VEXRO-390143 format. One record per residue (C-alpha): z negated, y, x; residue number from 0; residue in one letter; chain. Coordinates in Angstrom, 2 decimals. Each point is the difference from the previous one (the first is absolute). Example, Ala and Ser with C-alpha at 12.3 -4.5 7.8 and 13.67 -1.06 7.14 Angstrom:
<nodes>
+---------+---------+---------+-----+---+---+
:       w :       v :       u :   k : r : c :
+---------+---------+---------+-----+---+---+
:   -7.80 :   -4.50 :   12.30 :   0 : A : A :
:    0.66 :    3.44 :    1.37 :   1 : S : A :
+---------+---------+---------+-----+---+---+
</nodes>
This chain:
<nodes>
+---------+---------+---------+-----+---+---+
:       w :       v :       u :   k : r : c :
+---------+---------+---------+-----+---+---+
: -202.22 :   23.63 :   84.43 :   0 : X : A :
:    0.57 :   -2.49 :   -2.82 :   1 : X : A :
:   -1.56 :    1.65 :   -3.06 :   2 : X : A :
:   -1.20 :   -1.98 :   -3.01 :   3 : X : A :
:    0.21 :    2.04 :   -3.18 :   4 : X : A :
:   -2.70 :   -2.04 :   -1.71 :   5 : X : A :
:   -3.41 :    1.74 :    0.08 :   6 : X : A :
:   -3.25 :   -1.87 :   -0.42 :   7 : X : A :
:   -3.51 :    1.14 :   -0.76 :   8 : X : A :
:   -2.26 :    0.97 :    2.89 :   9 : X : A :
:   -1.11 :   -2.99 :    2.05 :  10 : X : A :
:   -2.45 :    0.24 :    2.85 :  11 : X : A :
:   -0.15 :   -2.79 :    2.55 :  12 : X : A :
:   -1.94 :   -0.42 :    3.22 :  13 : X : A :
:    1.60 :   -2.42 :    2.47 :  14 : X : A :
:   -2.05 :   -0.71 :    3.11 :  15 : X : A :
:    0.87 :   -2.02 :    3.08 :  16 : X : A :
:   -1.79 :   -3.04 :   -1.50 :  17 : X : A :
:    0.43 :   -0.58 :   -3.72 :  18 : X : A :
:   -3.22 :   -1.09 :   -1.70 :  19 : X : A :
:   -1.49 :   -0.23 :   -3.48 :  20 : X : A :
:   -3.26 :    1.54 :    1.17 :  21 : X : A :
:   -0.62 :    3.33 :    1.68 :  22 : X : A :
:    0.30 :   -0.30 :    3.76 :  23 : X : A :
:   -2.91 :    1.25 :    2.11 :  24 : X : A :
:    1.09 :    2.59 :    2.55 :  25 : X : A :
:   -1.66 :    1.99 :    2.77 :  26 : X : A :
:    0.07 :    3.51 :   -1.46 :  27 : X : A :
:   -0.97 :    1.55 :    3.32 :  28 : X : A :
:    3.29 :   -1.09 :    1.60 :  29 : X : A :
:    2.67 :   -0.44 :   -2.65 :  30 : X : A :
:    3.55 :   -1.08 :    0.80 :  31 : X : A :
:    1.63 :   -1.06 :   -3.26 :  32 : X : A :
:    3.32 :    0.39 :   -1.72 :  33 : X : A :
:   -0.16 :    0.44 :   -3.75 :  34 : X : A :
:    3.06 :    0.00 :   -2.26 :  35 : X : A :
:    0.18 :    2.16 :   -3.08 :  36 : X : A :
:    2.40 :   -1.17 :   -2.71 :  37 : X : A :
:    0.68 :    2.85 :   -2.39 :  38 : X : A :
:    2.97 :    0.40 :   -2.32 :  39 : X : A :
:    2.26 :   -2.44 :    1.82 :  40 : X : A :
:   -0.83 :    1.31 :    3.48 :  41 : X : A :
:   -1.99 :   -1.91 :    2.64 :  42 : X : A :
:   -1.61 :    2.43 :    2.43 :  43 : X : A :
:   -2.16 :   -0.92 :    3.00 :  44 : X : A :
:   -3.17 :    1.86 :    0.93 :  45 : X : A :
:   -1.32 :   -0.65 :    3.50 :  46 : X : A :
:   -3.78 :    0.39 :    0.08 :  47 : X : A :
:   -1.63 :    0.57 :    3.40 :  48 : X : A :
:   -3.36 :    1.26 :    1.13 :  49 : X : A :
:   -3.65 :    0.27 :   -0.89 :  50 : X : A :
:   -0.69 :   -0.34 :   -3.73 :  51 : X : A :
:   -3.70 :   -0.85 :    0.40 :  52 : X : A :
:   -0.81 :    3.03 :   -2.18 :  53 : X : A :
:    2.93 :   -0.69 :   -2.34 :  54 : X : A :
:    1.84 :    3.18 :    1.04 :  55 : X : A :
:    3.82 :   -0.23 :    0.02 :  56 : X : A :
:    2.60 :    2.59 :    1.02 :  57 : X : A :
:    3.32 :   -0.65 :   -1.76 :  58 : X : A :
:    2.86 :    1.33 :    2.10 :  59 : X : A :
:    3.26 :    1.13 :   -1.66 :  60 : X : A :
:    2.83 :    0.00 :    2.53 :  61 : X : A :
:    2.84 :    2.47 :    0.35 :  62 : X : A :
:    3.69 :   -0.38 :   -0.62 :  63 : X : A :
:    0.58 :   -0.86 :   -2.77 :  64 : X : A :
:    0.81 :   -3.50 :    1.30 :  65 : X : A :
:   -2.46 :    0.06 :    2.90 :  66 : X : A :
:   -2.61 :   -2.70 :    0.65 :  67 : X : A :
:   -3.76 :   -0.04 :   -0.16 :  68 : X : A :
:   -0.53 :   -1.53 :    3.43 :  69 : X : A :
:    1.81 :    2.90 :    1.64 :  70 : X : A :
:   -3.40 :    1.72 :   -0.10 :  71 : X : A :
:   -1.93 :   -2.90 :    1.53 :  72 : X : A :
:    0.13 :    1.59 :    3.44 :  73 : X : A :
:   -2.19 :    1.92 :    2.40 :  74 : X : A :
:   -3.34 :    1.18 :   -1.37 :  75 : X : A :
:    0.58 :   -1.46 :   -3.45 :  76 : X : A :
:   -0.64 :   -3.36 :    1.67 :  77 : X : A :
:   -2.53 :    0.95 :    2.64 :  78 : X : A :
:   -2.10 :    2.49 :   -2.00 :  79 : X : A :
:    0.74 :    0.24 :   -3.73 :  80 : X : A :
:    0.02 :   -3.77 :   -0.57 :  81 : X : A :
:   -3.42 :   -0.23 :    1.68 :  82 : X : A :
:   -1.38 :    2.50 :   -2.52 :  83 : X : A :
:    1.57 :   -1.46 :   -3.16 :  84 : X : A :
:    2.77 :   -2.32 :   -1.12 :  85 : X : A :
:    3.54 :    1.32 :   -0.18 :  86 : X : A :
:    2.55 :   -1.28 :   -2.53 :  87 : X : A :
:    3.55 :    0.42 :    1.32 :  88 : X : A :
:    2.14 :   -0.30 :   -3.13 :  89 : X : A :
:    3.74 :   -0.74 :   -0.10 :  90 : X : A :
:    1.28 :    1.90 :   -3.02 :  91 : X : A :
:    2.56 :   -1.24 :   -2.50 :  92 : X : A :
:    3.32 :   -0.59 :    1.77 :  93 : X : A :
:   -1.50 :    0.77 :    3.43 :  94 : X : A :
:   -1.22 :   -1.87 :    3.06 :  95 : X : A :
:   -0.34 :   -3.68 :   -0.86 :  96 : X : A :
:   -0.19 :    0.53 :   -3.77 :  97 : X : A :
:    2.21 :   -2.25 :   -2.12 :  98 : X : A :
:    0.99 :   -0.31 :   -3.63 :  99 : X : A :
:    2.67 :    0.05 :   -2.67 : 100 : X : A :
:   -0.24 :    2.98 :   -2.28 : 101 : X : A :
:    2.10 :    2.63 :   -1.69 : 102 : X : A :
:    1.02 :    3.18 :    1.78 : 103 : X : A :
:   -2.01 :    2.03 :   -2.52 : 104 : X : A :
:   -3.12 :   -1.77 :    1.27 : 105 : X : A :
:    0.39 :    1.88 :    3.31 : 106 : X : A :
:   -1.63 :    3.30 :   -0.89 : 107 : X : A :
:   -2.92 :    2.11 :    1.16 : 108 : X : A :
:   -1.79 :   -0.77 :   -3.24 : 109 : X : A :
:    0.44 :   -3.76 :    0.38 : 110 : X : A :
:   -1.01 :    0.08 :    3.65 : 111 : X : A :
:   -3.17 :    1.92 :   -0.87 : 112 : X : A :
:   -0.80 :   -2.75 :   -2.50 : 113 : X : A :
:    0.46 :   -2.48 :    2.86 : 114 : X : A :
:   -2.70 :    1.76 :    2.01 : 115 : X : A :
:   -2.44 :   -0.10 :   -2.90 : 116 : X : A :
:    0.82 :   -3.68 :   -0.55 : 117 : X : A :
:   -0.78 :   -0.57 :    3.68 : 118 : X : A :
:   -3.47 :    1.48 :   -0.53 : 119 : X : A :
:   -0.61 :   -2.56 :   -2.78 : 120 : X : A :
:    1.09 :   -2.85 :    2.27 : 121 : X : A :
:   -2.23 :    1.21 :    2.82 : 122 : X : A :
:   -2.95 :    0.20 :   -2.40 : 123 : X : A :
:    0.71 :   -3.55 :   -1.14 : 124 : X : A :
:    0.01 :   -1.14 :    3.61 : 125 : X : A :
:   -2.89 :    2.00 :    1.47 : 126 : X : A :
:   -2.16 :    0.90 :   -2.99 : 127 : X : A :
:   -0.38 :    2.69 :   -2.63 : 128 : X : A :
:   -2.26 :    1.94 :    2.37 : 129 : X : A :
:    2.89 :    0.67 :    2.41 : 130 : X : A :
:    0.59 :    3.68 :    0.81 : 131 : X : A :
:    3.48 :    1.37 :    0.57 : 132 : X : A :
:    1.41 :    3.00 :    1.82 : 133 : X : A :
:    3.71 :    0.82 :   -0.20 : 134 : X : A :
:    2.09 :    1.29 :    2.92 : 135 : X : A :
:    3.64 :    1.04 :   -0.31 : 136 : X : A :
:    2.26 :    0.99 :    2.89 : 137 : X : A :
:    3.30 :    1.86 :   -0.45 : 138 : X : A :
:    1.65 :   -1.63 :   -3.08 : 139 : X : A :
:   -3.41 :   -1.61 :   -0.55 : 140 : X : A :
:   -1.14 :    3.54 :   -0.70 : 141 : X : A :
:    2.36 :    0.00 :   -2.98 : 142 : X : A :
:   -1.11 :   -3.38 :   -1.27 : 143 : X : A :
:   -3.67 :    0.80 :    0.58 : 144 : X : A :
:   -0.20 :    2.94 :   -2.43 : 145 : X : A :
:    2.10 :   -1.96 :   -2.52 : 146 : X : A :
:   -2.62 :   -2.76 :    0.18 : 147 : X : A :
:   -3.02 :    2.30 :   -0.14 : 148 : X : A :
:    1.37 :    1.87 :   -2.99 : 149 : X : A :
:   -0.01 :   -3.30 :   -1.87 : 150 : X : A :
:   -3.50 :   -1.18 :    0.98 : 151 : X : A :
:   -1.82 :    1.90 :    2.74 : 152 : X : A :
:   -3.38 :   -1.42 :   -1.01 : 153 : X : A :
:    1.03 :   -3.23 :    1.74 : 154 : X : A :
:   -0.41 :    1.76 :    3.36 : 155 : X : A :
:   -2.84 :    1.64 :    1.91 : 156 : X : A :
:    2.32 :    2.32 :    1.91 : 157 : X : A :
:    3.58 :    1.01 :    0.81 : 158 : X : A :
:    1.41 :    0.47 :    3.53 : 159 : X : A :
:    3.32 :    1.85 :    0.14 : 160 : X : A :
:    1.77 :   -0.48 :    3.34 : 161 : X : A :
:    3.01 :    2.31 :    0.12 : 162 : X : A :
:    0.74 :   -1.00 :   -3.56 : 163 : X : A :
:    3.08 :    1.11 :   -1.92 : 164 : X : A :
:   -1.71 :    1.05 :   -3.23 : 165 : X : A :
:    3.09 :    2.07 :   -0.81 : 166 : X : A :
:    3.12 :   -1.77 :    1.30 : 167 : X : A :
:    2.33 :    2.41 :   -1.76 : 168 : X : A :
:   -1.32 :    2.95 :    2.02 : 169 : X : A :
:    0.80 :   -1.57 :    3.36 : 170 : X : A :
:    3.68 :    0.96 :   -0.16 : 171 : X : A :
:   -0.81 :    3.69 :   -0.29 : 172 : X : A :
:   -2.72 :   -0.11 :    2.65 : 173 : X : A :
:    2.00 :   -1.80 :    2.70 : 174 : X : A :
:    2.22 :    2.98 :    0.95 : 175 : X : A :
:   -3.07 :    2.25 :    0.20 : 176 : X : A :
:   -2.07 :   -2.20 :    2.28 : 177 : X : A :
:    3.06 :   -1.07 :    2.03 : 178 : X : A :
:    0.90 :    3.62 :    0.69 : 179 : X : A :
:   -3.54 :    0.95 :    0.99 : 180 : X : A :
:   -0.43 :   -3.01 :    2.27 : 181 : X : A :
:    3.46 :    0.26 :    1.58 : 182 : X : A :
:   -0.37 :    3.68 :    0.85 : 183 : X : A :
:   -3.48 :   -0.55 :    1.44 : 184 : X : A :
:    1.15 :   -2.92 :    2.16 : 185 : X : A :
:    3.12 :    1.81 :    1.23 : 186 : X : A :
:   -2.20 :    2.95 :    1.01 : 187 : X : A :
:   -2.14 :   -2.41 :    2.02 : 188 : X : A :
:    3.07 :   -1.48 :    1.68 : 189 : X : A :
:   -0.51 :   -3.44 :   -1.54 : 190 : X : A :
:    3.08 :   -2.17 :   -0.75 : 191 : X : A :
:    2.09 :    3.00 :   -0.96 : 192 : X : A :
:    3.13 :   -2.00 :   -0.87 : 193 : X : A :
:   -1.86 :   -2.16 :   -2.47 : 194 : X : A :
:   -1.52 :    2.99 :   -1.76 : 195 : X : A :
:    3.35 :    1.81 :   -0.05 : 196 : X : A :
:    1.36 :   -3.06 :   -1.81 : 197 : X : A :
:   -2.90 :    0.24 :   -2.46 : 198 : X : A :
:    0.86 :    3.63 :   -0.73 : 199 : X : A :
:    3.63 :   -0.99 :   -0.48 : 200 : X : A :
:   -1.00 :   -2.70 :   -2.50 : 201 : X : A :
:   -1.89 :    2.58 :   -2.03 : 202 : X : A :
:    3.22 :    1.98 :   -0.31 : 203 : X : A :
:    1.99 :   -3.05 :   -1.07 : 204 : X : A :
:   -2.16 :   -1.33 :   -2.83 : 205 : X : A :
:    0.30 :    1.44 :   -3.48 : 206 : X : A :
:   -2.65 :    2.14 :   -1.65 : 207 : X : A :
:   -0.20 :   -2.42 :   -2.94 : 208 : X : A :
:   -1.23 :   -3.57 :    0.35 : 209 : X : A :
:    2.43 :   -2.76 :    0.87 : 210 : X : A :
:   -1.03 :   -3.52 :    0.96 : 211 : X : A :
:    2.28 :    0.04 :    3.03 : 212 : X : A :
:   -1.38 :    3.28 :    1.34 : 213 : X : A :
:   -3.56 :   -1.09 :   -0.68 : 214 : X : A :
:    0.59 :   -3.14 :    2.05 : 215 : X : A :
:    1.41 :    2.08 :    2.87 : 216 : X : A :
:   -2.99 :    2.33 :   -0.04 : 217 : X : A :
:   -2.54 :   -2.79 :   -0.22 : 218 : X : A :
:    1.63 :   -1.88 :    2.87 : 219 : X : A :
:    0.04 :    3.16 :    2.10 : 220 : X : A :
:   -3.71 :    0.50 :   -0.70 : 221 : X : A :
:   -0.81 :   -3.44 :    1.44 : 222 : X : A :
:    2.35 :    0.54 :    2.94 : 223 : X : A :
:   -1.55 :    3.39 :    0.75 : 224 : X : A :
:   -3.51 :   -1.43 :    0.16 : 225 : X : A :
:    1.21 :   -2.34 :    2.74 : 226 : X : A :
:    1.21 :    3.06 :    1.90 : 227 : X : A :
:   -3.35 :    1.74 :   -0.50 : 228 : X : A :
:   -1.72 :   -3.03 :    1.53 : 229 : X : A :
:    2.41 :   -0.08 :    2.95 : 230 : X : A :
:   -0.74 :    3.68 :    0.65 : 231 : X : A :
:   -3.76 :   -0.72 :   -0.25 : 232 : X : A :
:   -0.50 :    2.33 :   -2.96 : 233 : X : A :
:   -1.53 :   -2.93 :   -1.86 : 234 : X : A :
:   -1.50 :   -3.20 :    1.33 : 235 : X : A :
:    2.26 :   -2.97 :    0.59 : 236 : X : A :
:   -0.47 :   -2.41 :   -2.93 : 237 : X : A :
:   -1.86 :   -3.22 :    0.72 : 238 : X : A :
:    0.54 :   -3.37 :   -1.68 : 239 : X : A :
:   -2.70 :   -2.30 :    1.35 : 240 : X : A :
:   -1.28 :   -3.29 :   -1.38 : 241 : X : A :
:   -3.58 :   -1.30 :    0.06 : 242 : X : A :
:    0.35 :   -0.97 :    3.67 : 243 : X : A :
:    1.33 :    3.42 :    1.00 : 244 : X : A :
:    3.53 :   -1.34 :    0.50 : 245 : X : A :
:    3.12 :    1.85 :   -1.11 : 246 : X : A :
:    0.98 :   -1.08 :   -3.49 : 247 : X : A :
:    3.54 :   -0.16 :   -1.35 : 248 : X : A :
:    0.73 :   -0.34 :   -3.68 : 249 : X : A :
:    2.57 :   -2.26 :   -1.62 : 250 : X : A :
:    2.69 :    1.65 :   -2.09 : 251 : X : A :
:   -0.97 :    1.08 :   -3.49 : 252 : X : A :
:    0.63 :   -2.42 :   -2.83 : 253 : X : A :
:    2.68 :    2.11 :   -1.68 : 254 : X : A :
:    0.69 :    3.53 :   -1.18 : 255 : X : A :
:    0.52 :   -0.89 :   -3.65 : 256 : X : A :
:   -3.14 :    1.80 :   -1.19 : 257 : X : A :
:    0.95 :    3.14 :    1.89 : 258 : X : A :
:    3.53 :   -0.11 :   -1.39 : 259 : X : A :
:   -1.13 :   -0.46 :   -3.61 : 260 : X : A :
:   -2.68 :    2.69 :    0.14 : 261 : X : A :
:    2.41 :    2.41 :    1.70 : 262 : X : A :
:    2.67 :   -0.61 :   -2.62 : 263 : X : A :
:   -2.62 :    0.61 :   -2.69 : 264 : X : A :
:   -0.84 :    3.43 :    1.41 : 265 : X : A :
:   -2.98 :   -0.53 :    2.31 : 266 : X : A :
:    1.02 :    2.75 :    2.44 : 267 : X : A :
:    1.67 :    2.13 :   -2.65 : 268 : X : A :
:   -2.47 :    0.07 :   -2.90 : 269 : X : A :
:   -3.43 :   -1.44 :    0.80 : 270 : X : A :
:   -3.07 :    2.17 :    0.58 : 271 : X : A :
:   -3.71 :   -0.58 :   -0.62 : 272 : X : A :
:   -1.08 :    3.45 :    1.22 : 273 : X : A :
:   -0.90 :    1.33 :   -3.45 : 274 : X : A :
:   -2.03 :   -3.14 :   -0.77 : 275 : X : A :
:   -2.04 :   -0.14 :    3.21 : 276 : X : A :
:   -2.83 :    1.99 :   -1.66 : 277 : X : A :
:   -0.55 :   -3.06 :   -2.21 : 278 : X : A :
:   -1.03 :   -2.02 :    3.08 : 279 : X : A :
:   -3.73 :    0.62 :    0.34 : 280 : X : A :
:   -1.29 :   -2.82 :    2.19 : 281 : X : A :
:   -1.00 :    0.84 :    3.63 : 282 : X : A :
:    3.14 :    0.69 :    2.02 : 283 : X : A :
:    0.94 :    0.25 :    3.68 : 284 : X : A :
:    3.31 :    1.61 :    0.99 : 285 : X : A :
:    1.24 :   -0.89 :    3.51 : 286 : X : A :
:    3.12 :    1.56 :    1.52 : 287 : X : A :
:    1.80 :    0.61 :    3.28 : 288 : X : A :
:    0.57 :    3.61 :    1.03 : 289 : X : A :
:    3.56 :   -0.87 :    1.06 : 290 : X : A :
:    0.91 :   -2.21 :   -2.95 : 291 : X : A :
:    3.69 :    0.58 :   -0.66 : 292 : X : A :
:    0.43 :   -2.92 :   -2.44 : 293 : X : A :
:   -2.53 :    1.29 :   -2.54 : 294 : X : A :
:   -0.74 :    3.48 :    1.37 : 295 : X : A :
:   -3.56 :    1.29 :    0.29 : 296 : X : A :
:    0.58 :    2.47 :   -2.83 : 297 : X : A :
:   -0.66 :   -2.94 :   -2.30 : 298 : X : A :
:   -3.36 :   -0.67 :    1.65 : 299 : X : A :
:   -1.39 :    3.35 :   -1.08 : 300 : X : A :
:    1.64 :   -0.37 :   -3.40 : 301 : X : A :
:   -1.59 :   -3.40 :   -0.53 : 302 : X : A :
:   -3.42 :    1.28 :    1.03 : 303 : X : A :
:    0.26 :    3.08 :   -2.19 : 304 : X : A :
:    1.24 :   -1.85 :   -3.07 : 305 : X : A :
:   -2.27 :   -3.07 :    0.06 : 306 : X : A :
:   -2.71 :    0.28 :   -2.64 : 307 : X : A :
:   -2.61 :   -1.74 :    2.15 : 308 : X : A :
:   -3.40 :    1.61 :    0.46 : 309 : X : A :
:   -0.27 :   -1.79 :    3.34 : 310 : X : A :
:    3.18 :    0.45 :    2.01 : 311 : X : A :
:    0.97 :    0.65 :    3.60 : 312 : X : A :
:    3.18 :    0.99 :    1.83 : 313 : X : A :
:    0.41 :   -0.93 :    3.65 : 314 : X : A :
:    3.02 :    0.87 :    2.18 : 315 : X : A :
:    0.73 :   -2.01 :    3.15 : 316 : X : A :
:    1.13 :    2.43 :    2.70 : 317 : X : A :
:    2.15 :   -2.43 :    2.02 : 318 : X : A :
:    1.53 :   -2.07 :   -2.78 : 319 : X : A :
:    3.22 :   -0.15 :   -1.96 : 320 : X : A :
:    0.36 :   -2.15 :   -3.11 : 321 : X : A :
:   -2.49 :   -2.73 :    1.01 : 322 : X : A :
:   -3.48 :    0.83 :    1.34 : 323 : X : A :
:   -0.75 :   -3.73 :    0.14 : 324 : X : A :
:    2.71 :   -0.33 :    2.64 : 325 : X : A :
:   -0.51 :    3.26 :    1.91 : 326 : X : A :
:   -3.77 :    0.60 :   -0.15 : 327 : X : A :
:   -1.38 :   -3.38 :   -1.07 : 328 : X : A :
:   -3.62 :    0.42 :    1.13 : 329 : X : A :
:   -0.46 :    3.29 :   -1.82 : 330 : X : A :
:    1.80 :   -1.44 :   -3.01 : 331 : X : A :
:   -2.45 :   -2.91 :   -0.19 : 332 : X : A :
:   -2.94 :    2.35 :    0.43 : 333 : X : A :
:    1.04 :    2.11 :   -3.00 : 334 : X : A :
:    0.76 :   -3.02 :   -2.20 : 335 : X : A :
:   -3.25 :   -1.80 :    0.82 : 336 : X : A :
:   -2.07 :    3.15 :   -0.47 : 337 : X : A :
:    1.51 :    0.53 :   -3.45 : 338 : X : A :
:   -0.41 :   -3.60 :   -1.14 : 339 : X : A :
:   -3.59 :   -0.17 :    1.20 : 340 : X : A :
:   -0.90 :    3.22 :   -1.80 : 341 : X : A :
:    1.30 :   -1.16 :   -3.39 : 342 : X : A :
:   -0.32 :   -3.81 :    0.10 : 343 : X : A :
+---------+---------+---------+-----+---+---+
</nodes>
């Protein structure tokens, strides 16, 4: 990435498919627009799809870091959730199709949380001050989500935590525990014994103290192991279907620069929002897979217990790993829609 060390004041810009001096009339009941947020030298697309007839928008924060918003525009997000409300699939700074020239110090959790709040302002400018926003974060999005809410939670009607890493630094210590439990259980069942023996061997090889290299090995093994769980029918085979029910394949991610910078700055070594979750008091829904090895289910209960919300719910998907949207999409949509409709 070519970084420009010059920093400008905050600029917000909406770029639509047709540039016009007057506000363009749109059909809010069936939105399909791409909006660009320009904030501190970064240009970030937000893909808005669905039914905004009641001005209700769900802002989706993707995983990674360095994922892409449209990775979640699959399955029941298209067929069910978008019928209930509009969904804003946001490409974060340095991710997906986002562009820009900015300094390396502008790639931080704090700056990226400011991006999300700037996006809310742009969406209000586009769709009206009466727009209502819910925030959903998946995986790394569950780190960025709390960071955003701790700045300005009053901008949102509710928070949906989907296997969110609210405490990235605690993953390293938890991986050997959940790997050992899962491996021993699967070996006892006679499932893919060689794979799980390899998992147990990896636990012996990694150090007790955090290292970036060992963290990467553990995280990769978590993803690999969920594939094995699906092959052995412990969890449902993930689905990636478009609006026509056809198999969807994603293009390669834009780059890994954001992931690299955040990792070098201690994301997986130092960052935790656990002690600050009690400050989040808006209605909250915590969704997790029972067999999540990437962000283990221990963090689901921790998130639920620590959130300061008066109205909160924890739901565990029995046949899911890290992504209930992929493994149990219909039930996922049911829980999301139920929550949004209760607090909209």
